[in-house]
Structures are given as C-alpha cells and as structure tokens.
C-alpha positions in Angstrom: -33.0 -82.5 88.0 -31.8 -83.0 84.1 -28.3 -84.7 84.0 -25.8 -83.2 81.4 -23.3 -84.8 79.6 -19.8 -83.9 80.1 -17.1 -83.5 77.3 -13.3 -82.8 77.2 -13.3 -81.8 73.7 -13.0 -78.1 72.8 -16.0 -76.6 70.9 -15.0 -75.7 67.1 -14.5 -71.9 66.7 -17.0 -70.2 64.8 -16.1 -68.5 61.8 -17.1 -65.3 61.3 -19.6 -64.2 58.4 -18.1 -62.5 55.5 -19.9 -59.2 54.4 -20.6 -59.1 51.0 -20.7 -55.6 49.4 -23.9 -55.3 47.0 -23.3 -52.0 46.1 -19.9 -53.0 44.8 -21.3 -55.3 42.4 -24.1 -53.3 41.0 -21.2 -50.6 40.2 -19.5 -53.1 38.1 -21.8 -52.9 34.8 -22.6 -49.0 35.1 -19.8 -48.4 32.3 -21.8 -50.2 29.9 -24.8 -48.2 30.2 -23.2 -45.2 30.2 -21.5 -46.3 26.9 -24.5 -47.3 25.2 -26.6 -43.9 25.9 -22.7 -42.2 24.5 -23.3 -44.5 21.3 -26.9 -43.9 20.8 -26.6 -40.2 21.3 -23.8 -40.1 18.8 -25.7 -41.9 16.1 -28.9 -39.5 16.6 -26.5 -36.8 16.0 -25.3 -38.2 12.8 -28.8 -38.8 11.8 -29.9 -35.3 12.3 -26.7 -33.9 10.5 -27.5 -36.1 7.6 -31.1 -35.1 7.0 -30.1 -31.4 7.8 -28.3 -31.8 4.2 -30.8 -33.8 2.7 -33.1 -32.7 -0.2 -36.9 -31.7 0.3 -37.7 -35.0 -1.0 -35.7 -37.1 1.1 -37.0 -35.1 4.4 -40.5 -35.6 3.0 -40.0 -39.5 2.5 -38.6 -40.1 5.9 -41.7 -38.0 7.1 -44.3 -40.2 5.5 -42.4 -43.2 6.9 -42.6 -42.5 10.6 -46.3 -41.2 10.0 -47.3 -44.8 8.7 -44.7 -47.4 8.7 -47.0 -49.9 7.4 -48.7 -48.4 4.9 -45.5 -46.1 3.7 -44.2 -47.1 0.0 -41.0 -45.7 -1.5 -40.9 -44.6 -5.1 -39.9 -46.8 -8.4 -36.2 -45.9 -8.7 -33.9 -45.1 -5.9 -32.7 -41.8 -7.1 -29.3 -40.4 -7.1 -26.8 -42.3 -5.1 -29.6 -44.8 -4.2 -30.9 -42.4 -1.7 -34.5 -43.3 -2.2 -35.4 -39.5 -3.1 -39.1 -39.4 -3.9 -42.4 -40.1 -2.0 -45.3 -42.4 -2.6 -48.3 -40.4 -1.9 -51.0 -41.6 0.2 -53.3 -40.0 2.9 -50.4 -39.3 5.2 -48.3 -37.4 2.7 -50.8 -35.9 0.3 -50.5 -32.5 1.9 -46.5 -32.6 1.3 -47.2 -33.7 -2.5 -49.7 -30.9 -2.2 -46.9 -28.5 -1.1 -44.2 -29.7 -3.7 -46.3 -29.2 -6.9 -47.0 -25.8 -5.7 -43.5 -25.1 -4.9 -42.6 -25.7 -8.6 -45.6 -24.1 -10.2 -44.4 -20.9 -8.3 -41.2 -21.0 -9.8 -42.8 -20.7 -13.4 -42.6 -17.5 -15.3 -45.3 -15.2 -15.5 -47.4 -17.4 -12.8 -48.8 -14.7 -11.4 -51.2 -14.1 -14.5 -53.2 -17.5 -13.6 -52.4 -18.5 -10.2 -56.3 -17.5 -9.4 -56.9 -20.1 -12.1 -55.5 -23.2 -10.2 -57.0 -24.7 -7.7 -55.5 -27.8 -5.6 -57.6 -30.0 -3.2 -56.8 -33.5 -1.5 -59.8 -35.4 -2.0 -61.1 -38.9 -1.3 -59.4 -39.9 -4.6 -56.3 -38.1 -4.4 -54.5 -34.4 -5.0 -56.6 -33.0 -7.5 -55.0 -30.1 -9.6 -58.1 -27.9 -11.3 -57.0 -25.4 -14.5 -60.1 -23.6 -14.7 -60.4 -21.2 -17.4 -61.2 -17.7 -18.2 -63.9 -16.1 -20.4 -60.9 -15.4 -22.9 -59.4 -18.9 -22.7 -56.6 -19.3 -20.7 -54.9 -23.2 -20.8 -56.9 -23.8 -23.9 -58.5 -21.9 -26.5 -61.5 -21.2 -26.4 -64.1 -23.7 -28.1 -60.8 -25.8 -29.2 -59.0 -28.9 -27.9 -56.0 -27.2 -28.4 -53.6 -25.9 -25.3 -52.5 -22.4 -25.1 -48.9 -21.6 -24.8 -49.2 -20.7 -21.2 -51.5 -24.2 -20.9 -48.6 -26.5 -22.5 -45.7 -24.6 -19.9 -48.0 -25.4 -17.2 -48.6 -29.0 -18.0 -44.7 -29.1 -19.0 -43.9 -28.3 -15.0 -46.6 -30.8 -13.7 -45.1 -33.8 -16.1 -41.9 -33.1 -14.7 -43.1 -33.4 -10.9 -45.5 -36.4 -11.6 -42.7 -38.2 -13.0 -41.0 -38.5 -9.7 -43.9 -40.3 -8.0 -45.4 -43.8 -8.7 -49.0 -42.8 -8.1 -51.6 -43.7 -10.9 -52.8 -40.5 -12.6 -56.7 -39.4 -13.8 -57.2 -36.8 -16.3 -60.7 -35.1 -16.4 -62.0 -32.3 -19.1 -65.1 -30.5 -18.1 -67.0 -27.7 -19.6 -69.9 -25.0 -19.0 -73.4 -25.4 -20.0 -73.3 -23.1 -23.1 -74.6 -24.7 -26.7 -71.7 -25.1 -29.1 -71.8 -23.3 -32.0 -74.6 -24.2 -34.4 -72.0 -25.3 -37.1 -70.4 -27.6 -35.1 -73.2 -28.6 -33.1 -74.5 -29.7 -36.7 -71.9 -31.7 -37.0 -71.8 -33.8 -34.1 -69.3 -31.8 -32.1 -70.0 -30.6 -28.6 -69.4 -30.3 -25.0 -69.1 -33.9 -24.6 -66.6 -34.3 -27.4 -64.7 -30.9 -26.1 -64.1 -32.4 -22.8 -62.7 -35.4 -23.8 -60.4 -34.2 -26.4 -59.2 -31.9 -23.7 -58.4 -34.0 -21.4 -56.8 -36.5 -24.1 -54.7 -33.5 -25.2 -53.1 -33.0 -21.6 -52.5 -36.8 -21.6 -50.4 -36.6 -24.7 -48.6 -33.4 -23.3 -47.9 -34.8 -20.3 -46.4 -38.0 -21.6 -44.2 -35.6 -23.9 -42.9 -34.0 -20.7 -41.9 -37.3 -18.9 -44.7 -39.0 -17.5 -44.1 -42.6 -17.5 -45.8 -45.0 -20.1 -48.8 -46.4 -18.3 -48.8 -43.8 -15.1 -52.1 -42.4 -16.6 -54.7 -44.9 -16.0 -58.0 -43.0 -16.7 -59.0 -40.0 -19.3 -62.5 -38.8 -18.7 -64.9 -36.3 -20.1 -67.8 -34.9 -18.0 -69.0 -32.1 -20.6 -71.2 -30.0 -18.3 -72.2 -32.6 -15.5 -70.0 -31.7 -12.9 -69.7 -28.0 -12.6 -67.2 -26.7 -10.1 -69.8 -23.9 -9.8 -73.3 -25.2 -9.7 -74.9 -22.3 -9.0 -73.9 -20.4 -12.5 -73.6 -23.4 -14.9 -72.3 -20.9 -17.4 -69.6 -19.6 -15.6 -66.1 -20.2 -17.2 -64.7 -21.7 -14.1 -66.7 -24.9 -15.1 -64.6 -25.2 -18.0 -61.5 -26.8 -16.8 -59.1 -29.5 -17.1 -58.5 -31.8 -13.9 -55.4 -33.7 -13.3 -55.8 -36.3 -10.4 -52.8 -38.0 -8.6 -54.7 -41.1 -7.0 -53.9 -42.4 -3.6 -51.9 -45.6 -3.2 -54.5 -46.4 -0.4 -57.8 -45.2 0.8 -57.5 -41.4 1.0 -58.6 -38.7 3.5 -61.7 -36.2 4.1 -62.2 -33.6 1.5 -60.9 -30.4 1.9 -60.2 -27.7 -0.5 -58.0 -24.8 -0.7 -57.1 -22.2 -3.8 -53.2 -22.1 -4.8 -52.0 -18.9 -2.8 
C-alpha cells in the first residue's frame, strides 16, 4: 500500500485562461488596405483623365515606354510645358511614327494626285519613305536634279515631322536603267550623278524646312543598281528619292505597304 502525505494547506486556485479573439486583431488594420486601394484607384483615374486630354505624340510616347522600358528613349527637347512630347523611333514605335507621317501627308493640298507615288515601309534599317516618279516627272523634273513644286511641298511636310524626332536620317537617290541623253552623257553626266544630285537636293530642302544640322548622316546615290521593280528596269517608279528614318536600335523584320 502506498502512503500519501497529508497536508492541511489549501490548494491554490487555478485561474481561468483568457480567451483571445484573433478575428478582432485582424480586423484592426483592414481600413489601411481599403484606404490604399482607394488611393490607387484615384491615382489611376487621374492618369486616365490626363492621357485622354494629352496630344497624340504624348500617347505614342507613353505607349512606346510600356512596350520596351529599357530600349525607350525620349526626344531631344521636352516640348511645351516640359511634356516630353515626341517619340524616339525604335523597332517598337516604328508603326506609330509611320502613322504620324501618313497623317501629316494626308493633310497636304493636292495629296490625292500623288498618294499612289508615296510608299512607306518598315525595314531592318528604319522607316523608309519612297517618292516614286511618273513618266512626266512628279517630284523632280525629268532628267534634272531640281525638285518640282509638288516635290518641294512634300519635303516641307516631311521636314516638319522629322525635326521632332531624334533619329538620324539617310537620303537615297535612284534612277531607272534608261541611258542619259547623248549630250549629257558625253559631258560625263549620267544616272550616277543624277541619283546623287537628287538626294543632295532633297537634303538641302529638308535642312531649309527645319531638319536639325547633323541629323542627316548619309546621302547615297545608287543609279539603277537597286530598282524598285527589278522585272522592268525602265519602269519610271525605279526613279525615286528615298528618305530613311533610321532606328536607334535594331529594327524589326521587313514589311512593306503602300500609303493608302
């Protein structure tokens, strides 16, 4: 038999455990989350309202940033009110720039007369604008490096658009394969000279119409070596001046379309 020790001291009372309401603790910071959501939604509303009232250039600029934040570059100069208006053209914004130039050309007087002779394409080098000739001479006088009135107006519109971009520009001159007149050929003037002179004439006009000094970095003359229509080397469309707005980084795959 096991003996037990007897004592006269009363046992200490056991205190009841305090019940903790965990749900009440979590509810204490709920208002902070709701407030943060409200502030975020309000800020998003202000951004949407600002974008709706912004110019097309600002919208294109923001779109270009979100498409490629690392490759995005702002234009030189901040524009009115330091708004940063203007887009540095790279592969992600090439189509936006193409549409911008197209809209400007559509506002020209008598545009319908030569819309079929303007071709715009996105190549590995940049946005290419080809001004193709007709048999009678549309943008340049036939057999001459001097622009026509229509050619001068078109280059004026292009100059106003190109000066808003930080991208460099190349200008090319092309001819068809038809031999030059005997008198001029005898004096040493032929398709090579004509292609270079037309490209250089376009360069001078673009400078007169606002393109920044040094923005044009190349003037090229190819004569008949790079025909637009290789199946017919005498096609008048092979006679053209091309303005190339060069990418600031590697461009996309080549695609082409006529201006409609």
